[in-house]
N, CA, C and O atoms as a GROMACS GRO file, in nm:
protein
  296
    1UNK      N    1   0.083  -0.119   0.000
    1UNK     CA    2   0.000   0.000   0.000
    1UNK      C    3   0.088   0.126   0.000
    1UNK      O    4   0.064   0.219  -0.077
    2UNK      N    5   0.188   0.127   0.087
    2UNK     CA    6   0.275   0.244   0.095
    2UNK      C    7   0.353   0.260  -0.035
    2UNK      O    8   0.374   0.372  -0.083
    3UNK      N    9   0.396   0.149  -0.092
    3UNK     CA   10   0.471   0.153  -0.218
    3UNK      C   11   0.384   0.211  -0.329
    3UNK      O   12   0.431   0.289  -0.412
    4UNK      N   13   0.257   0.171  -0.330
    4UNK     CA   14   0.165   0.223  -0.432
    4UNK      C   15   0.149   0.374  -0.416
    4UNK      O   16   0.147   0.447  -0.515
    5UNK      N   17   0.138   0.421  -0.291
    5UNK     CA   18   0.127   0.565  -0.265
    5UNK      C   19   0.253   0.638  -0.313
    5UNK      O   20   0.244   0.746  -0.371
    6UNK      N   21   0.370   0.578  -0.287
    6UNK     CA   22   0.495   0.639  -0.331
    6UNK      C   23   0.502   0.646  -0.483
    6UNK      O   24   0.548   0.746  -0.539
    7UNK      N   25   0.456   0.541  -0.550
    7UNK     CA   26   0.455   0.540  -0.697
    7UNK      C   27   0.363   0.649  -0.751
    7UNK      O   28   0.396   0.717  -0.848
    8UNK      N   29   0.246   0.664  -0.688
    8UNK     CA   30   0.152   0.766  -0.732
    8UNK      C   31   0.210   0.906  -0.710
    8UNK      O   32   0.195   0.994  -0.795
    9UNK      N   33   0.277   0.925  -0.596
    9UNK     CA   34   0.340   1.054  -0.569
    9UNK      C   35   0.450   1.083  -0.672
    9UNK      O   36   0.461   1.195  -0.722
   10UNK      N   37   0.529   0.981  -0.704
   10UNK     CA   38   0.635   0.997  -0.804
   10UNK      C   39   0.578   1.031  -0.940
   10UNK      O   40   0.631   1.115  -1.012
   11UNK      N   41   0.468   0.965  -0.974
   11UNK     CA   42   0.403   0.992  -1.103
   11UNK      C   43   0.347   1.135  -1.106
   11UNK      O   44   0.360   1.205  -1.207
   12UNK      N   45   0.287   1.177  -0.996
   12UNK     CA   46   0.234   1.314  -0.988
   12UNK      C   47   0.346   1.416  -1.002
   12UNK      O   48   0.330   1.518  -1.070
   13UNK      N   49   0.460   1.390  -0.938
   13UNK     CA   50   0.574   1.481  -0.947
   13UNK      C   51   0.625   1.489  -1.090
   13UNK      O   52   0.657   1.598  -1.139
   14UNK      N   53   0.633   1.374  -1.159
   14UNK     CA   54   0.678   1.374  -1.299
   14UNK      C   55   0.582   1.453  -1.386
   14UNK      O   56   0.625   1.529  -1.473
   15UNK      N   57   0.453   1.435  -1.363
   15UNK     CA   58   0.354   1.509  -1.441
   15UNK      C   59   0.366   1.659  -1.417
   15UNK      O   60   0.356   1.738  -1.511
   16UNK      N   61   0.387   1.698  -1.291
   16UNK     CA   62   0.404   1.840  -1.259
   16UNK      C   63   0.529   1.896  -1.326
   16UNK      O   64   0.528   2.007  -1.378
   17UNK      N   65   0.638   1.818  -1.324
   17UNK     CA   66   0.762   1.862  -1.388
   17UNK      C   67   0.742   1.878  -1.539
   17UNK      O   68   0.790   1.974  -1.599
   18UNK      N   69   0.670   1.783  -1.600
   18UNK     CA   70   0.643   1.791  -1.743
   18UNK      C   71   0.560   1.915  -1.775
   18UNK      O   72   0.586   1.985  -1.873
   19UNK      N   73   0.460   1.942  -1.693
   19UNK     CA   74   0.377   2.061  -1.713
   19UNK      C   75   0.460   2.188  -1.701
   19UNK      O   76   0.445   2.281  -1.780
   20UNK      N   77   0.548   2.192  -1.601
   20UNK     CA   78   0.634   2.308  -1.582
   20UNK      C   79   0.727   2.327  -1.702
   20UNK      O   80   0.749   2.439  -1.748
   21UNK      N   81   0.782   2.216  -1.754
   21UNK     CA   82   0.869   2.223  -1.871
   21UNK      C   83   0.792   2.275  -1.992
   21UNK      O   84   0.843   2.358  -2.068
   22UNK      N   85   0.671   2.225  -2.011
   22UNK     CA   86   0.588   2.271  -2.123
   22UNK      C   87   0.556   2.420  -2.110
   22UNK      O   88   0.561   2.493  -2.208
   23UNK      N   89   0.524   2.463  -1.989
   23UNK     CA   90   0.496   2.605  -1.966
   23UNK      C   91   0.619   2.690  -1.994
   23UNK      O   92   0.608   2.798  -2.052
   24UNK      N   93   0.736   2.641  -1.953
   24UNK     CA   94   0.860   2.714  -1.978
   24UNK      C   95   0.887   2.723  -2.129
   24UNK      O   96   0.926   2.828  -2.178
   25UNK      N   97   0.864   2.614  -2.200
   25UNK     CA   98   0.882   2.615  -2.346
   25UNK      C   99   0.786   2.714  -2.411
   25UNK      O  100   0.824   2.787  -2.503
   26UNK      N  101   0.662   2.717  -2.364
   26UNK     CA  102   0.564   2.811  -2.417
   26UNK      C  103   0.607   2.956  -2.391
   26UNK      O  104   0.593   3.042  -2.478
   27UNK      N  105   0.660   2.982  -2.271
   27UNK     CA  106   0.707   3.117  -2.239
   27UNK      C  107   0.824   3.156  -2.330
   27UNK      O  108   0.830   3.269  -2.380
   28UNK      N  109   0.915   3.063  -2.352
   28UNK     CA  110   1.030   3.091  -2.440
   28UNK      C  111   0.983   3.116  -2.583
   28UNK      O  112   1.033   3.207  -2.650
   29UNK      N  113   0.888   3.037  -2.630
   29UNK     CA  114   0.835   3.057  -2.765
   29UNK      C  115   0.767   3.193  -2.776
   29UNK      O  116   0.781   3.263  -2.876
   30UNK      N  117   0.693   3.230  -2.673
   30UNK     CA  118   0.624   3.360  -2.672
   30UNK      C  119   0.726   3.474  -2.675
   30UNK      O  120   0.708   3.571  -2.748
   31UNK      N  121   0.832   3.461  -2.594
   31UNK     CA  122   0.936   3.564  -2.593
   31UNK      C  123   1.001   3.576  -2.731
   31UNK      O  124   1.026   3.687  -2.779
   32UNK      N  125   1.028   3.462  -2.794
   32UNK     CA  126   1.090   3.464  -2.928
   32UNK      C  127   0.997   3.531  -3.029
   32UNK      O  128   1.043   3.610  -3.111
   33UNK      N  129   0.870   3.500  -3.023
   33UNK     CA  130   0.773   3.565  -3.113
   33UNK      C  131   0.768   3.715  -3.088
   33UNK      O  132   0.762   3.793  -3.183
   34UNK      N  133   0.772   3.756  -2.961
   34UNK     CA  134   0.771   3.899  -2.928
   34UNK      C  135   0.895   3.967  -2.985
   34UNK      O  136   0.886   4.079  -3.037
   35UNK      N  137   1.011   3.900  -2.976
   35UNK     CA  138   1.134   3.958  -3.032
   35UNK      C  139   1.122   3.970  -3.184
   35UNK      O  140   1.164   4.071  -3.241
   36UNK      N  141   1.066   3.869  -3.248
   36UNK     CA  142   1.046   3.875  -3.393
   36UNK      C  143   0.954   3.991  -3.431
   36UNK      O  144   0.981   4.064  -3.527
   37UNK      N  145   0.847   4.006  -3.356
   37UNK     CA  146   0.752   4.115  -3.384
   37UNK      C  147   0.819   4.250  -3.365
   37UNK      O  148   0.804   4.340  -3.447
   38UNK      N  149   0.894   4.265  -3.255
   38UNK     CA  150   0.965   4.391  -3.230
   38UNK      C  151   1.063   4.421  -3.343
   38UNK      O  152   1.078   4.536  -3.384
   39UNK      N  153   1.130   4.318  -3.391
   39UNK     CA  154   1.224   4.336  -3.501
   39UNK      C  155   1.152   4.382  -3.627
   39UNK      O  156   1.198   4.473  -3.696
   40UNK      N  157   1.039   4.319  -3.657
   40UNK     CA  158   0.962   4.357  -3.775
   40UNK      C  159   0.906   4.498  -3.762
   40UNK      O  160   0.906   4.575  -3.859
   41UNK      N  161   0.859   4.532  -3.644
   41UNK     CA  162   0.806   4.667  -3.622
   41UNK      C  163   0.917   4.770  -3.642
   41UNK      O  164   0.896   4.874  -3.703
   42UNK      N  165   1.035   4.741  -3.590
   42UNK     CA  166   1.149   4.830  -3.609
   42UNK      C  167   1.186   4.844  -3.756
   42UNK      O  168   1.213   4.954  -3.804
   43UNK      N  169   1.186   4.732  -3.826
   43UNK     CA  170   1.218   4.735  -3.968
   43UNK      C  171   1.115   4.817  -4.045
   43UNK      O  172   1.150   4.897  -4.132
   44UNK      N  173   0.988   4.796  -4.013
   44UNK     CA  174   0.882   4.872  -4.081
   44UNK      C  175   0.893   5.022  -4.052
   44UNK      O  176   0.872   5.104  -4.141
   45UNK      N  177   0.925   5.056  -3.929
   45UNK     CA  178   0.941   5.198  -3.895
   45UNK      C  179   1.058   5.258  -3.974
   45UNK      O  180   1.048   5.370  -4.024
   46UNK      N  181   1.167   5.184  -3.984
   46UNK     CA  182   1.281   5.232  -4.062
   46UNK      C  183   1.244   5.247  -4.208
   46UNK      O  184   1.280   5.345  -4.272
   47UNK      N  185   1.172   5.150  -4.260
   47UNK     CA  186   1.131   5.155  -4.401
   47UNK      C  187   1.039   5.275  -4.426
   47UNK      O  188   1.054   5.345  -4.527
   48UNK      N  189   0.946   5.299  -4.336
   48UNK     CA  190   0.857   5.416  -4.352
   48UNK      C  191   0.937   5.545  -4.351
   48UNK      O  192   0.911   5.636  -4.430
   49UNK      N  193   1.034   5.553  -4.263
   49UNK     CA  194   1.118   5.673  -4.256
   49UNK      C  195   1.196   5.691  -4.386
   49UNK      O  196   1.210   5.803  -4.435
   50UNK      N  197   1.246   5.581  -4.442
   50UNK     CA  198   1.321   5.590  -4.567
   50UNK      C  199   1.231   5.635  -4.682
   50UNK      O  200   1.270   5.718  -4.763
   51UNK      N  201   1.110   5.581  -4.687
   51UNK     CA  202   1.016   5.620  -4.792
   51UNK      C  203   0.979   5.767  -4.777
   51UNK      O  204   0.972   5.841  -4.875
   52UNK      N  205   0.956   5.809  -4.654
   52UNK     CA  206   0.921   5.949  -4.628
   52UNK      C  207   1.037   6.041  -4.667
   52UNK      O  208   1.015   6.145  -4.728
   53UNK      N  209   1.158   6.002  -4.632
   53UNK     CA  210   1.275   6.081  -4.667
   53UNK      C  211   1.291   6.090  -4.818
   53UNK      O  212   1.322   6.196  -4.872
   54UNK      N  213   1.271   5.978  -4.886
   54UNK     CA  214   1.281   5.977  -5.032
   54UNK      C  215   1.176   6.068  -5.094
   54UNK      O  216   1.206   6.142  -5.188
   55UNK      N  217   1.054   6.063  -5.043
   55UNK     CA  218   0.947   6.149  -5.095
   55UNK      C  219   0.981   6.296  -5.071
   55UNK      O  220   0.957   6.380  -5.158
   56UNK      N  221   1.035   6.326  -4.954
   56UNK     CA  222   1.073   6.464  -4.923
   56UNK      C  223   1.184   6.510  -5.018
   56UNK      O  224   1.181   6.622  -5.069
   57UNK      N  225   1.281   6.423  -5.040
   57UNK     CA  226   1.391   6.457  -5.130
   57UNK      C  227   1.338   6.485  -5.270
   57UNK      O  228   1.379   6.582  -5.333
   58UNK      N  229   1.248   6.401  -5.319
   58UNK     CA  230   1.192   6.421  -5.453
   58UNK      C  231   1.113   6.552  -5.462
   58UNK      O  232   1.106   6.613  -5.568
   59UNK      N  233   1.055   6.592  -5.351
   59UNK     CA  234   0.977   6.715  -5.351
   59UNK      C  235   1.066   6.839  -5.346
   59UNK      O  236   1.041   6.936  -5.417
   60UNK      N  237   1.171   6.837  -5.263
   60UNK     CA  238   1.249   6.957  -5.240
   60UNK      C  239   1.368   6.975  -5.334
   60UNK      O  240   1.410   7.089  -5.358
   61UNK      N  241   1.424   6.868  -5.387
   61UNK     CA  242   1.540   6.882  -5.476
   61UNK      C  243   1.505   6.967  -5.598
   61UNK      O  244   1.580   7.059  -5.630
   62UNK      N  245   1.394   6.940  -5.667
   62UNK     CA  246   1.362   7.025  -5.783
   62UNK      C  247   1.342   7.172  -5.744
   62UNK      O  248   1.378   7.261  -5.820
   63UNK      N  249   1.284   7.196  -5.626
   63UNK     CA  250   1.264   7.335  -5.583
   63UNK      C  251   1.398   7.403  -5.556
   63UNK      O  252   1.417   7.519  -5.591
   64UNK      N  253   1.490   7.330  -5.496
   64UNK     CA  254   1.622   7.387  -5.469
   64UNK      C  255   1.695   7.416  -5.599
   64UNK      O  256   1.757   7.522  -5.615
   65UNK      N  257   1.688   7.322  -5.692
   65UNK     CA  258   1.754   7.341  -5.821
   65UNK      C  259   1.692   7.458  -5.898
   65UNK      O  260   1.762   7.531  -5.967
   66UNK      N  261   1.562   7.475  -5.885
   66UNK     CA  262   1.495   7.585  -5.953
   66UNK      C  263   1.542   7.720  -5.900
   66UNK      O  264   1.540   7.820  -5.972
   67UNK      N  265   1.586   7.722  -5.775
   67UNK     CA  266   1.634   7.847  -5.716
   67UNK      C  267   1.786   7.859  -5.725
   67UNK      O  268   1.846   7.946  -5.662
   68UNK      N  269   1.848   7.770  -5.804
   68UNK     CA  270   1.991   7.779  -5.827
   68UNK      C  271   2.078   7.725  -5.716
   68UNK      O  272   2.199   7.751  -5.715
   69UNK      N  273   2.021   7.650  -5.623
   69UNK     CA  274   2.101   7.592  -5.516
   69UNK      C  275   2.142   7.451  -5.555
   69UNK      O  276   2.071   7.381  -5.627
   70UNK      N  277   2.256   7.412  -5.507
   70UNK     CA  278   2.304   7.276  -5.533
   70UNK      C  279   2.219   7.178  -5.454
   70UNK      O  280   2.186   7.203  -5.337
   71UNK      N  281   2.184   7.070  -5.517
   71UNK     CA  282   2.101   6.968  -5.451
   71UNK      C  283   2.178   6.838  -5.443
   71UNK      O  284   2.132   6.734  -5.491
   72UNK      N  285   2.294   6.844  -5.383
   72UNK     CA  286   2.377   6.725  -5.369
   72UNK      C  287   2.305   6.625  -5.279
   72UNK      O  288   2.260   6.660  -5.170
   73UNK      N  289   2.295   6.502  -5.325
   73UNK     CA  290   2.224   6.398  -5.248
   73UNK      C  291   2.321   6.289  -5.207
   73UNK      O  292   2.299   6.172  -5.237
   74UNK      N  293   2.426   6.327  -5.140
   74UNK     CA  294   2.526   6.229  -5.096
   74UNK      C  295   2.472   6.146  -4.987
   74UNK      O  296   2.541   6.057  -4.937
   0.00000   0.00000   0.00000
């Protein structure tokens, strides 16, 4: 009887450990997804800034050239 109780306790402990491991894996996967999302958001923000800068350059370079100013785009 005592041995059976010990076996049940051991099985319960293993199940709890497995659940904890699964939860830890889920947390790690969630963190990785969050990092991926943050990276994509950063990339998109950079891309928007580049597009905006390019549009601004296309708008102002002709105006500068029309007024005789150099429009060097280095």
